RODO-2510 file (C-alpha; in nm, 4 decimals, decimal comma):
residues 404
     n   res          X          Y          Z
     1     m     0,5405     9,8533    16,0859
     2     t     0,3446    10,1151    15,8921
     3     d     0,0042     9,9692    15,8009
     4     r    -0,1559    10,2817    15,6502
     5     a    -0,1110    10,4137    15,2991
     6     l    -0,2137    10,7065    15,0830
     7     l    -0,2540    10,6262    14,7134
     8     l    -0,1500    10,9387    14,5237
     9     v    -0,3357    10,9676    14,1907
    10     p    -0,1816    11,2285    13,9586
    11     h    -0,3644    11,0863    13,6552
    12     p    -0,7084    10,9398    13,7436
    13     g    -0,7545    10,8236    13,3849
    14     l    -0,4948    10,5502    13,4441
    15     l    -0,6877    10,3834    13,7253
    16     l    -0,9232    10,1770    13,5086
    17     q    -0,6734    10,0795    13,2407
    18     r    -0,5938     9,7074    13,2477
    19     a    -0,2545     9,5435    13,2808
    20     g    -0,1973     9,1774    13,3527
    21     g    -0,5611     9,0846    13,4128
    22     l    -0,6342     9,3658    13,6613
    23     t    -0,7096     9,7348    13,6423
    24     v    -0,4377     9,9650    13,7691
    25     v    -0,6323    10,0554    14,0836
    26     e    -0,7049     9,6887    14,1591
    27     r    -0,3359     9,6000    14,1258
    28     q    -0,2342     9,8916    14,3467
    29     l    -0,4758     9,7851    14,6209
    30     w    -0,3747     9,4177    14,6036
    31     t    -0,0080     9,5179    14,6224
    32     l    -0,0768     9,7327    14,9293
    33     s    -0,2724     9,4534    15,0975
    34     r    -0,0051     9,1895    15,0302
    35     a     0,2595     9,4290    15,1669
    36     g     0,0784     9,4455    15,5032
    37     v    -0,1262     9,7640    15,4613
    38     n    -0,4642     9,7514    15,6398
    39     k    -0,6064    10,0962    15,5611
    40     v    -0,5631    10,3104    15,2504
    41     w    -0,6854    10,6541    15,1491
    42     i    -0,7242    10,7157    14,7749
    43     g    -0,6953    11,0630    14,6273
    44     a    -0,9693    11,0062    14,3685
    45     g    -1,3414    10,9344    14,3618
    46     r    -1,4486    10,5706    14,3486
    47     p    -1,4842    10,4630    13,9844
    48     p    -1,8235    10,3307    13,8718
    49     a    -1,6806     9,9967    13,7575
    50     d    -1,7035     9,6772    13,9623
    51     l    -1,3638     9,6088    14,1170
    52     r    -1,2012     9,2918    14,2536
    53     l    -1,0710     9,4156    14,5864
    54     p    -0,8724     9,2346    14,8576
    55     s    -1,0688     9,1374    15,1661
    56     g    -0,9619     9,2932    15,4942
    57     l    -0,8327     9,6155    15,3354
    58     e    -1,0206     9,9274    15,4506
    59     i    -1,0487    10,1676    15,1565
    60     l    -1,1463    10,5354    15,1897
    61     w    -1,2103    10,7236    14,8660
    62     s    -1,1803    11,1045    14,8439
    63     d    -1,2832    11,3348    14,5624
    64     t    -0,9493    11,5162    14,5634
    65     a    -0,5900    11,4342    14,6477
    66     a    -0,5800    11,7200    14,8996
    67     a    -0,8813    11,5818    15,0872
    68     a    -0,7287    11,2344    15,1013
    69     e    -0,3968    11,3688    15,2291
    70     f    -0,5716    11,5769    15,4955
    71     a    -0,7758    11,2759    15,6137
    72     c    -0,4882    11,0288    15,6093
    73     e    -0,3481    10,9705    15,9562
    74     p     0,0300    10,9366    16,0001
    75     p     0,2296    10,7266    16,0070
    76     y     0,1611    10,6297    15,6476
    77     i     0,3295    10,5601    15,3149
    78     g     0,2337    10,7649    15,0125
    79     v     0,2320    10,5449    14,7030
    80     s     0,2371    10,6798    14,3479
    81     a    -0,0492    10,5360    14,1403
    82     d     0,1596    10,6114    13,8303
    83     h     0,4010    10,3293    13,9212
    84     f     0,3831     9,9582    13,9934
    85     i     0,6080     9,8378    14,2750
    86     r     0,7077     9,4883    14,3872
    87     v     0,5215     9,3622    14,6918
    88     e     0,8489     9,2592    14,8575
    89     t     0,9937     9,6092    14,8207
    90     l     0,6858     9,7819    14,9585
    91     r     0,6651     9,5351    15,2482
    92     y     1,0291     9,5975    15,3353
    93     v     0,9807     9,9763    15,3355
    94     a     0,6685     9,9445    15,5516
    95     q     0,8628     9,7427    15,8096
    96     q     1,1414     9,9993    15,8519
    97     s     1,1638    10,2916    16,0924
    98     y     1,2375    10,6324    15,9404
    99     p     1,3370    10,9369    16,1499
   100     g     1,1450    11,1811    15,9315
   101     r     0,9671    11,2304    15,6027
   102     t     1,1507    11,0260    15,3385
   103     a     1,1082    11,0068    14,9622
   104     l     1,2109    10,6899    14,7792
   105     a     1,2746    10,7359    14,4085
   106     d     1,3296    10,5124    14,1072
   107     a     1,6328    10,5200    13,8766
   108     a     1,4860    10,8143    13,6810
   109     g     1,4510    11,0186    13,9990
   110     d     1,0702    10,9963    14,0124
   111     v     0,9369    10,9657    14,3669
   112     v     0,7491    10,6366    14,4025
   113     l     0,7062    10,6197    14,7812
   114     q     0,6855    10,8855    15,0509
   115     v     0,7198    10,7715    15,4112
   116     v     0,5470    11,0101    15,6541
   117     p     0,6073    10,8983    16,0154
   118     r     0,4247    11,2018    16,1648
   119     r     0,2416    11,5094    16,0478
   120     e     0,4951    11,7848    15,9917
   121     d     0,3798    12,1433    15,9713
   122     n     0,7143    12,2961    15,8792
   123     g     0,7274    12,1436    15,5310
   124     g     1,0845    12,1245    15,4085
   125     e     1,2500    11,8830    15,1710
   126     p     1,2257    11,5141    15,2641
   127     r     1,5271    11,2889    15,2889
   128     r     1,5755    11,0995    14,9616
   129     q     1,6661    10,7362    14,9070
   130     s     1,6891    10,5274    14,5922
   131     l     1,4842    10,2158    14,5297
   132     p     1,6593     9,9091    14,3840
   133     a     1,6705     9,8766    14,0070
   134     g     1,3805     9,6716    13,8728
   135     s     1,1668     9,7080    14,1850
   136     t     0,9329     9,9611    14,0191
   137     i     0,8016    10,0478    13,6727
   138     r     0,6480    10,3761    13,5584
   139     l     0,3166    10,3317    13,3785
   140     q     0,2785    10,4477    13,0210
   141     t    -0,0454    10,4890    12,8269
   142     p    -0,1849    10,2508    12,7155
   143     v    -0,0752    10,0477    13,0173
   144     g    -0,1752     9,7107    12,8701
   145     s     0,0666     9,7377    12,5774
   146     g     0,3479     9,9203    12,7548
   147     p     0,6524     9,7949    12,9475
   148     a     0,4458     9,7184    13,2581
   149     v     0,3265     9,3783    13,1316
   150     p     0,6761     9,2326    13,0665
   151     w     0,7730     9,3694    13,4087
   152     l     0,4810     9,1812    13,5618
   153     l     0,5619     8,8626    13,3692
   154     a     0,9054     8,8569    13,5338
   155     l     0,7191     8,7410    13,8450
   156     g     0,6937     8,4009    13,6758
   157     i     1,0582     8,3179    13,7419
   158     k     1,1114     8,1257    14,0659
   159     p     1,4441     8,0796    14,2487
   160     q     1,4107     7,6999    14,2397
   161     d     1,3748     7,6854    13,8599
   162     g     1,6397     7,4648    13,7020
   163     f     1,8670     7,5796    13,4207
   164     m     1,6457     7,4529    13,1375
   165     a     1,3240     7,5708    13,3019
   166     r     1,4692     7,9164    13,3604
   167     n     1,6269     7,9622    13,0167
   168     f     1,3834     7,7754    12,7911
   169     d     1,0541     7,6698    12,9517
   170     r     0,9814     8,0075    13,1101
   171     h     1,0100     8,1884    12,7759
   172     i     0,7341     7,9678    12,6363
   173     s     0,5153     7,9621    12,9473
   174     r     0,5323     8,3411    12,9873
   175     a     0,4283     8,3878    12,6237
   176     v     0,1273     8,1602    12,6879
   177     s     0,0497     8,3358    13,0173
   178     r     0,0626     8,6771    12,8512
   179     g    -0,2056     8,5680    12,6069
   180     l    -0,4230     8,4371    12,8933
   181     l    -0,3910     8,7244    13,1416
   182     d    -0,7027     8,9090    13,0239
   183     t    -0,9126     8,5966    12,9667
   184     s    -1,1387     8,4012    13,2018
   185     v    -0,8897     8,1115    13,2216
   186     t    -0,7999     8,0601    13,5887
   187     p    -0,4762     7,9209    13,7316
   188     n    -0,6599     7,6072    13,8451
   189     m    -0,7876     7,5540    13,4908
   190     m    -0,4300     7,5667    13,3636
   191     t    -0,3238     7,3179    13,6324
   192     m    -0,5946     7,0736    13,5308
   193     m    -0,5175     7,1117    13,1605
   194     s    -0,1428     7,0627    13,2032
   195     s    -0,2027     6,7598    13,4266
   196     a    -0,4393     6,6108    13,1667
   197     i    -0,1742     6,6573    12,8971
   198     g     0,0807     6,4882    13,1224
   199     l    -0,1479     6,1886    13,1840
   200     v    -0,2167     6,1536    12,8114
   201     g     0,1587     6,1681    12,7486
   202     a     0,2202     5,8983    13,0090
   203     a    -0,0386     5,6742    12,8407
   204     f     0,1576     5,6853    12,5134
   205     f     0,4364     5,4877    12,6841
   206     l     0,2021     5,1915    12,7190
   207     v     0,2563     5,1194    12,3490
   208     p     0,6163     4,9920    12,3164
   209     t     0,7151     5,1600    11,9900
   210     h     0,9740     5,4315    11,9331
   211     v     0,7251     5,6770    11,7801
   212     m     0,4730     5,6398    12,0633
   213     r     0,7384     5,6744    12,3331
   214     l     0,8872     5,9848    12,1720
   215     t     0,5395     6,1350    12,1345
   216     g     0,4710     6,0617    12,4993
   217     a     0,7988     6,2262    12,6030
   218     l     0,7129     6,5397    12,4053
   219     l     0,3693     6,5568    12,5672
   220     i     0,5306     6,5222    12,9106
   221     w     0,7604     6,8116    12,8161
   222     l     0,4569     7,0162    12,7072
   223     h     0,2926     6,9367    13,0417
   224     s     0,6038     7,0621    13,2200
   225     v     0,6075     7,3886    13,0235
   226     l     0,2373     7,4627    13,0677
   227     d     0,2628     7,3674    13,4342
   228     g     0,4495     7,6956    13,4844
   229     c     0,1551     7,9002    13,3569
   230     d    -0,0717     7,8380    13,6545
   231     g     0,1768     7,9891    13,8982
   232     e     0,2507     8,2797    13,6647
   233     l    -0,1181     8,3632    13,6267
   234     a    -0,1766     8,3287    14,0011
   235     r     0,1139     8,5516    14,1027
   236     i     0,0450     8,8218    13,8434
   237     r    -0,3304     8,8322    13,9125
   238     f    -0,2981     8,7877    14,2910
   239     q    -0,4963     8,4631    14,2717
   240     e    -0,2648     8,2441    14,4815
   241     s    -0,4436     8,0107    14,7201
   242     p    -0,3572     7,7043    14,9302
   243     l    -0,6094     7,5009    14,7276
   244     g    -0,4460     7,6013    14,3987
   245     a    -0,1008     7,5156    14,5338
   246     d    -0,2282     7,1752    14,6499
   247     i    -0,3906     7,0963    14,3140
   248     d    -0,0681     7,1895    14,1351
   249     f     0,1473     6,9858    14,3761
   250     w    -0,0578     6,6667    14,3606
   251     g    -0,1198     6,7028    13,9863
   252     d     0,2547     6,6998    13,9221
   253     n     0,3095     6,3961    14,1426
   254     v     0,0220     6,2017    13,9861
   255     v     0,1719     6,2661    13,6414
   256     h     0,5158     6,1485    13,7596
   257     v     0,3777     5,8260    13,9095
   258     a     0,1739     5,7619    13,5931
   259     l     0,4822     5,8248    13,3797
   260     f     0,7015     5,5743    13,5672
   261     a     0,4237     5,3156    13,5774
   262     c     0,3377     5,3447    13,2076
   263     i     0,7015     5,3230    13,0972
   264     a     0,7428     5,0052    13,3022
   265     i     0,4169     4,8521    13,1793
   266     g     0,5190     4,9267    12,8213
   267     f     0,8444     4,7354    12,8679
   268     y     0,6572     4,4517    13,0410
   269     r     0,4128     4,4250    12,7509
   270     a     0,7037     4,4099    12,5054
   271     d     0,9213     4,1515    12,6841
   272     r     0,7013     3,9931    12,9554
   273     d     0,9848     4,0618    13,1983
   274     v     0,8843     4,1318    13,5591
   275     w     1,1832     4,3577    13,6363
   276     p     1,0291     4,6700    13,4825
   277     l     0,7300     4,6270    13,7152
   278     i     0,9675     4,6104    14,0127
   279     a     1,1275     4,9345    13,8926
   280     a     0,7833     5,0951    13,8651
   281     v     0,6979     4,9962    14,2233
   282     a     1,0277     5,1380    14,3501
   283     a     0,9821     5,4663    14,1610
   284     s     0,6225     5,4971    14,2810
   285     i     0,7166     5,4335    14,6452
   286     g     0,9933     5,6932    14,6260
   287     t     0,7744     5,9512    14,4504
   288     i     0,4686     5,9064    14,6722
   289     g     0,6761     5,8922    14,9915
   290     s     0,8620     6,2115    14,9007
   291     a     0,5339     6,3799    14,8065
   292     v     0,3677     6,2920    15,1364
   293     m     0,6654     6,4237    15,3332
   294     n     0,6851     6,7409    15,1245
   295     y     0,3138     6,8015    15,1663
   296     g     0,3438     6,7553    15,5425
   297     e     0,6136     7,0237    15,5508
   298     r     0,3867     7,2541    15,3494
   299     l     0,1087     7,2105    15,6033
   300     e     0,3482     7,2803    15,8900
   301     k     0,4617     7,6045    15,7270
   302     r     0,1007     7,7131    15,6740
   303     r     0,0284     7,6619    16,0427
   304     q     0,3187     7,8848    16,1446
   305     p     0,2197     8,2422    16,2326
   306     a     0,3093     8,5175    15,9893
   307     g     0,6563     8,6529    16,0524
   308     a     0,7739     8,3438    16,2366
   309     a     1,1503     8,3197    16,2779
   310     v     1,3388     8,1245    16,0127
   311     e     1,5429     7,8320    16,1420
   312     p     1,9167     7,8983    16,1161
   313     a     2,1204     7,7063    15,8648
   314     a     2,2770     7,3902    16,0009
   315     p     2,6474     7,3230    15,9485
   316     g     2,7949     7,0208    15,7756
   317     l     2,6217     6,7927    15,5292
   318     v     2,2661     6,9234    15,5641
   319     p     2,3016     7,2416    15,3509
   320     l     2,4663     7,0402    15,0735
   321     l     2,1893     6,7811    15,0776
   322     t     1,9293     7,0562    15,0806
   323     r     2,0800     7,2061    14,7645
   324     v     2,0866     6,8606    14,6063
   325     e     1,7206     6,8182    14,7030
   326     w     1,6277     7,1412    14,5251
   327     a     1,8265     7,0408    14,2172
   328     l     1,6612     6,6990    14,1975
   329     a     1,3158     6,8506    14,2504
   330     a     1,3618     7,0762    13,9458
   331     r     1,1882     6,9796    13,6226
   332     d     1,5016     6,9633    13,4077
   333     f     1,4849     6,5805    13,4068
   334     i     1,2115     6,6163    13,1428
   335     y     1,4774     6,7092    12,8884
   336     l     1,6668     6,3922    12,9759
   337     l     1,3468     6,1951    12,9195
   338     v     1,3013     6,3477    12,5726
   339     a     1,6667     6,2885    12,4780
   340     l     1,6645     5,9240    12,5919
   341     a     1,3305     5,8610    12,4209
   342     f     1,4785     5,9999    12,0990
   343     i     1,7775     5,7615    12,1098
   344     d     1,5587     5,4754    12,2391
   345     r     1,7290     5,4373    12,5799
   346     l     1,4245     5,4604    12,8071
   347     y     1,5059     5,1332    12,9840
   348     e     1,8025     5,3036    13,1480
   349     f     1,5848     5,6048    13,2326
   350     m     1,3320     5,3771    13,4015
   351     w     1,5920     5,2266    13,6360
   352     a     1,7562     5,5623    13,7006
   353     a     1,4153     5,6999    13,7992
   354     a     1,3506     5,4027    14,0293
   355     v     1,6843     5,4292    14,2102
   356     g     1,6811     5,8103    14,2115
   357     s     1,3284     5,8315    14,3529
   358     l     1,4149     5,6008    14,6406
   359     l     1,7401     5,7869    14,7145
   360     f     1,5530     6,1177    14,7067
   361     f     1,2978     5,9792    14,9524
   362     f     1,5677     5,8563    15,1931
   363     m     1,7476     6,1899    15,1657
   364     m     1,4277     6,3708    15,2600
   365     l     1,3872     6,1405    15,5602
   366     y     1,7395     6,2281    15,6738
   367     l     1,6875     6,6021    15,6234
   368     r     1,3574     6,5940    15,8084
   369     r     1,5212     6,4201    16,1057
   370     k     1,8023     6,6772    16,1117
   371     h     1,5579     6,9664    16,0944
   372     r     1,3609     6,8240    16,3835
   373     e     1,6808     6,7926    16,5857
   374     q     1,7499     7,1601    16,5141
   375     a     1,3997     7,2554    16,6261
   376     d     1,4496     7,0698    16,9546
   377     q     1,7806     7,2508    17,0199
   378     p     1,7354     7,6090    16,8965
   379     h     2,0161     7,8610    16,9157
   380     p     2,0369     8,2326    16,8331
   381     p     2,1373     8,2954    16,4715
   382     r     2,4963     8,3988    16,4255
   383     e     2,6108     8,6727    16,1887
   384     g     2,5927     8,5530    15,8312
   385     e     2,3216     8,2932    15,9042
   386     i     1,9606     8,3090    15,7946
   387     g     1,7641     8,5090    16,0483
   388     h     2,0512     8,7387    16,1500
   389     p     1,9556     9,1080    16,1275
   390     t     2,0530     9,2793    15,8025
   391     p     2,3472     9,5145    15,8591
   392     r     2,3290     9,8804    15,7722
   393     n     2,5399    10,0356    15,5033
   394     g     2,8148    10,2847    15,5602
   395     s     2,5890    10,5908    15,5438
   396     g     2,3552    10,4592    15,8099
   397     d     2,0657    10,4086    15,5679
   398     q     1,9094    10,0642    15,5563
   399     h     1,9160     9,8728    15,2324
   400     v     1,5812     9,8292    15,0559
   401     y     1,5118     9,4705    14,9573
   402     s     1,3822     9,4483    14,6035
   403     g     1,2774     9,0844    14,5852
   404     r     1,2529     8,9377    14,2380
***
């Protein structure tokens, strides 16, 4: 893996322009660090402004591009400071082996990356490869109002987003996030605010009237939408942290438990029937049990060393159940809550949540047991499975992974 980089700065005036809550030079350095680069030479003098820089990245500033290129020790990757590039794409390029100097260009033909495996005195034209569409964006002045910000906001979309979250919620949350990017609002602040809105919405269900229940459902929906902003802000600003992920995870689960409990208590207050309370206990057991198991898996993944092998996919029922697990974990059920509150059918929702939460919990228990059985009996990944080496294309050049 290449862990050195040379940041090429054709236009030094761009470095301190802001885009997505960071200056251009800050974003470039965070991208390099997240891609696995440990040492970077910069072909420009250090700006006088205070910068938020990634820890562990050795930065060497030079007054001129020529001085930086002379001091930079191969192998290294030259990175254009006039472009933003996805972390996943840069990481993939850094992990590949190239036989000689290689230039990787965007769709317009502009060179974004230059891979220099050794110092070559003979010059000559480098081999050229194309980067995947959407993996880079050329910066335009002013950067903060150009196409770079929408390109950055696309980081908000996650593969596990449900249909409604992907096609409706994300449009709203990204608009909110865009307005917050250059403010002092942190991702954790957004988590706490969205959780507070969710708890207030749950409390509305304690009053057994149609208007209060519908209002509560709409507040729960608002909580769900704003809950996407914390992750968007964190990913765009490079402010992800285990603590932030934990606050977000437990905040969501506390809101869900409060929602099921308050719906049940509201029905109990209206009819003095004990069955809604039984449904609330069942939903709470299922939700809390699933949360504890999910959190345990998160901790296990954090303890794994970077670059650890991915377990191969298991045949049979497990992949199907895993897909069902992802579908059930999506937030699209909020729209069902709003619809049933509107037509005054929340009693059915309460029992569906109770049964569904318990089934989800038992399904997670089964999947966890199967995964542990796989871990006890490992086997080499077969072609087509997760973990199998990526094949080369017909020309012999390796594909460049673009990520999201």
